N, C-alpha and C positions, 0 to 999 in steps of 0.2 A: 450497816447501811443496807436500805433495802433499795427495791429494782429499778426506781426511776433512777436515784439517784446513780446507782450501780450503770445505767444505761446512758446519764446523761456525762460521764466521764467516758464513757466507751467514743460516743459521739466525737467527746473533743480527741480524742487520739485516733482515732478513722481520718478524720478530718487533714489532724498533720500527719498521718504517714501517707496519705492522697497527696497534699499539696508538699513533701517536705520541708514542712517549718519546722523554725529553729525548735533542734529538738527540746530546749527547756520550757517552748509555751505548753506542749503537755508531760511534762514531766509532772505536776504538782497532783493530773488524771492516775499517772502510774502509780504513783506513790500514795494517792485510795484507792487505788483497785488491787496493788501487792498484797494486803491483808484476804480480798476476799479468794483474790489466786491462791495464795499459799491452804487457806480454808478449803479450795474442790470446788471455785467456776471455773467448767471447764471455757465458758466463753473469755472474765477473767485472767487466765493463762493464756489464751488464744490472742487476746488483743495485747498482752505483754512479749510476746514472741513476736507477733508483728512489729511491733515499739521498736525490741532491740533489734531485730532483721535490719530495719530499715535503717535507726541508727548506727546502730556497732555491729553491721554484719562479718567484722572482720576479728568478731569474739564465738563465733559456731557455739558453742561451748552453752553462750547464754538464753539466747533465743531456739536451741533445740532443748534443751533444758524443757522453757515451756511450753515448747509446740507435743512433746511426745508426756508432755501430763498433761496437757488436753485431749491429747489424740487417743491418751486411754481409758480417756470417761467418751469415747466416742463422737470426741465433737470432727462433723464431717470437713471442714473448715483446714482443722490442724492435719488432718490424715493426710490429705488431699495435697497441704502443703511439703509433708514430709516426702512423699511418692513422688515430689513431682521435684522437690528440692536434691534429692540423691541419685536421682534419675538426669536431670540436664543442670544443675546446677554447682554442686557440691566439687570441689579440687586438691581437697588437703587429707584425703584416703586413697585409697587403691584399689583399680577399675572393677576389681572381682567383690572387693567388699560394698563398695555404690552401689552393683548392680543390684547382691543382693540386699541391703536395703531396700532400696528403689520397689521392689519387687514385693519384700514383705508389704509394705505400707500402698503397695497397691492392691494386694489380695483382701489387707485389712478393709480400703473403701470400699473395696468390691463386696464385703462380705457384711458390713453396717449399710453399703446401702440395700443386700437383699436382704436383709429384717425391713427395714423400712420398706420396702417394698409388699413385701409378703403381706404385713399391714394395711399396704391400701393407700400408701402411697404413690401419688401420681408420680409429681417431681425422681423422685429416689429409680424410680425402672424404668423413666425417658434417661435419667442420668446413663443407669446401666447397658441401656442399649444404643446410646451414643461413644458411653467405653468400649464396646466393645468396639464398635465401626471406627475407629479416633485414634485412640489411645489404650491399645489392649496388652493385656504383660507381652514379655517378650520372649513370653517361652511359649506361648499360644500362636498357629499358624492363621495365616488370612480366614482362611477355609472355615477353620473354627470359631475367631473371633466375630464372623458373618453369621454365623450357626447362632450363636451365644444372643448376635443380639436382633435377630426373627425371634430369638423363644421372647427377648422382655419386648418385645415391641410386641406381640401377640397379650405379652399379660398385661402392658399400657391399656393395648384395647380393651381388657378387658375389665381391667379398674374404670374405665373411664367410659364403659358399658352400664355397670353397676351405681356406679354416681349417679348417669343419663338418668333413668330409671326412675333417681327418685328427684326426678325436673330439677335439679340445679340448672339455671342458663349455663351457665360461667363453663359447669360442665358438659352439658350440649356443645358447648361450643367447639371446644379440648376436642369432645369426639370428632365432631364433622371435621373439623381442619386434619387430622390425624388423617382420618381415612381420604377428604379431598388433595391429598398429597401423595396417598398409595395410589389415587385413581389416575389425574397430573402423572406421575410419574411410570406410571401403570405397570411396574414389575417391585414388589416388592425388594428384594435385590438390589435395585435399584438405592432407595432406599436406608439398604445394612450395607450400602457404601460408602454413602455421604454423611448419613443422620438426619435427624431433625434438626429444624435452625433453632440455635440457643439466641439467649442476648448475653450475647458477650463481645465490646469491643474487635478481640483478638478471632473472634469466629473464621473457621475457613483458613490459622494457621495452623501450623503441626506446631502442638501440642514444644517442643526445641523450639520453632521462632516466637512463641508468643513469652517462654522462662525468658531468651535471650533478651527479648526486647526489654521484657518487666528489669531484668536485673541487670542489666544495659544504664539504661534508665537512670536505678539506684545507684548505681556508681557513679557515673558524670555527674550525678546531683554531689554525690559527697566532695565532689573533687570541684567541681564550682563553689559549697560550701564553705569548704574548708583553705579555698584559696591554693590549692600544692598539685602537683604533677605525679599523682601514686597514679600508678599501673589501677586499672580495673582489675579486678578479678579474675579470671581466663574462664568463662563457660563452656565445660567438657560437652 
């Protein structure tokens, strides 16, 4: 199967998951990408994980196995999913175990983002800055998170300056945007406290609230689709 075909199947699954269609609508696409997932496609593994999480979340072993395989291949979305799942959603294991796994995957996310930022990836540097501001590891103090955010803000500016020096209009605009934000708020500490804007429908909400909203929505759609009164999973 070539990349174009895979991409089309991914779109079908993504639409199904986003709209919470009948799971059978995306079933042919799921079957089609399973072979690619089994042969190491991290994106296919992630899409299977999202499909099974959306439609079969009562059996965590299925979607977690695919997510972990994708995460082991450094798929950022899968790693982020696992970090958030264990910290905010999982309710079928001991609190300390959940806490440990959540921290493990969060630090794994930081590790992968750091490698990308080291190669000059703008989005990785920005993600790290925002992560330390909004979603720092639980074994890090607020002050330590602020200091780390400052470091990644400075690294972000360095990357953008280097790109802008090559004459890319988009990167000049990004650089200007970052500098204007700091000037407008007058102090870098303010930026480190609230982070840079993100294009996200849940911007401004805490990770716990974002995941609560997402998980509740999925559970309500499960109940409506099945016509049952099954109690939604408890969000910890």
